[in-house]
C-alpha positions in Angstrom: 137.1 120.0 105.4 134.0 121.6 104.0 132.7 118.8 102.2 133.0 116.5 105.4 130.9 119.2 107.4 128.1 119.5 104.9 128.0 115.7 104.8 127.9 115.4 108.7 125.4 118.4 108.9 123.1 117.1 106.0 120.8 115.2 108.2 120.7 117.9 111.2 117.3 119.2 112.3 117.1 123.0 112.9 114.3 124.9 114.4 112.7 127.7 112.6 110.0 130.5 113.2 108.2 131.0 110.1 105.4 134.1 109.6 103.4 134.1 106.9 100.0 135.7 105.6 97.3 135.8 102.7 98.4 138.5 100.0 96.7 142.0 100.8 93.8 142.7 98.6 91.1 145.6 98.5 88.8 143.5 100.5 91.5 142.6 103.3 94.0 145.1 103.3 95.8 143.9 106.6 95.5 140.2 106.6 96.1 137.9 109.8 99.5 136.9 110.5 100.4 133.2 111.1 103.3 132.1 113.1 104.5 128.5 113.2 107.4 126.9 114.8 108.8 124.3 112.1 111.4 121.8 112.4 113.5 121.2 109.3 116.8 120.9 107.8 116.9 124.3 105.9 114.9 127.3 105.1 113.3 125.9 102.0 111.9 122.7 103.5 110.8 125.2 106.5 108.7 127.1 104.2 107.3 124.2 102.4 106.2 122.5 105.4 104.9 125.8 106.6 102.4 125.9 103.5 101.5 122.3 104.1 100.5 123.0 107.6 98.8 126.0 106.8 96.7 124.8 103.9 95.5 122.0 106.0 94.6 124.2 109.2 93.3 127.6 107.1 92.1 128.2 103.7 95.3 129.6 102.4 98.1 128.0 100.0 101.3 129.4 98.6 99.8 131.2 95.6 97.4 132.9 97.4 99.9 134.0 100.3 103.5 135.1 101.3 106.1 134.4 103.6 107.0 137.6 105.9 109.8 135.9 107.6 111.9 133.0 108.1 114.4 132.9 111.3 116.4 130.0 112.8 115.9 129.7 116.7 118.8 128.9 118.5 119.1 127.2 121.9 119.8 129.4 124.5 122.0 127.1 126.6 123.4 124.8 124.0 125.9 122.9 126.6 123.1 122.1 129.2 121.4 118.8 128.9 117.9 119.1 129.2 114.6 116.8 129.1 112.0 117.4 126.2 108.6 116.4 125.7 107.3 115.5 122.1 103.8 115.9 121.2 103.2 114.3 117.6 100.6 112.7 115.6 101.7 109.8 112.7 99.9 107.8 110.4 100.8 104.1 110.1 99.4 101.5 108.0 96.5 101.2 110.5 95.3 104.5 111.1 96.4 107.8 112.6 97.8 107.9 116.1 98.8 110.7 118.7 101.7 110.0 120.8 104.1 111.5 123.8 107.5 111.0 123.8 110.6 112.3 125.9 114.1 112.5 125.3 117.3 114.0 127.0 119.1 116.3 124.6 121.1 119.4 124.2 118.6 121.4 122.1 114.8 121.2 120.8 116.1 120.3 117.4 118.2 117.5 118.3 115.6 116.0 120.4 113.3 116.2 117.3 115.9 114.5 115.0 116.2 111.8 118.0 112.4 111.3 117.6 112.3 111.1 114.0 115.1 108.5 114.1 113.3 106.7 116.9 109.8 106.6 115.2 111.6 105.2 112.1 113.3 102.4 114.0 110.5 101.6 116.4 107.5 101.9 114.0 108.7 102.1 111.0 107.3 105.4 110.2 108.5 107.8 107.2 109.2 111.7 108.4 106.9 112.7 105.8 103.8 111.2 108.0 105.0 112.5 111.4 103.5 115.9 112.4 105.3 117.5 115.6 102.6 119.2 117.3 104.4 120.5 120.6 107.8 120.5 121.8 108.3 121.6 125.4 111.1 121.4 128.1 110.2 118.9 130.8 111.1 119.8 134.7 112.8 116.5 135.9 110.2 116.0 138.7 107.3 116.0 135.5 109.2 113.3 133.4 107.3 110.2 133.0 109.3 107.9 131.0 112.0 105.4 132.7 114.5 105.8 130.6 114.7 109.7 130.9 114.4 109.3 134.6 117.2 106.9 135.0 119.7 109.7 134.2 118.3 112.2 137.0 120.3 110.5 139.7 123.0 112.9 141.2 125.1 110.1 142.0 125.1 108.0 138.9 128.3 106.5 137.6 129.2 104.9 134.5 132.0 102.2 135.5 134.7 101.0 132.9 134.9 97.2 133.8 137.2 96.5 130.9 140.1 98.4 130.0 144.0 98.5 129.8 145.7 100.0 132.8 149.2 100.7 131.2 150.6 100.1 128.0 152.5 96.7 127.2 156.2 97.0 126.7 156.4 94.5 123.9 153.8 94.3 120.9 153.7 90.9 121.5 152.9 88.8 124.5 152.7 85.1 125.7 149.9 86.2 128.0 146.8 87.9 127.4 146.2 91.1 128.9 144.0 91.3 132.3 141.2 93.7 131.2 138.6 93.1 133.9 139.3 94.9 137.0 136.1 94.6 139.2 
């Protein structure tokens, strides 16, 4: 059971809030705190991504800084489906591109995981070259993408055109079962 659960949960993304700062010194006894929302599969990768982004944004690196806290962010309503807008930047073979994408999912972390997989499928982008800039919940009337807007209909139906109505008495029959009712 635990091996199966570990195998299934291996690729899942989680949202972490990482807080870090430069090490205190005599010159600067109270350094500035930096807080960042990071999407990663585990705590160690979240810390690593935190230092990667912090070193590019500020003159700070792991050897001269410390992580104050790492906490996992849990979804407030994990059973309610939501629309998420994801702003990202990625490096392709030809250059760096900014992009906005929309996903319908139960949590922001699941939407980001869908985004990583979608970018790999559509643009052949590796996870290391995608930078998630912002993830925000989007109201239904503010959604832009057609593949998300099509599910906003309150009278949406999912018909089952091919199905078996009753179990057959015999395992073998001389006639084919009729599965089309529509």
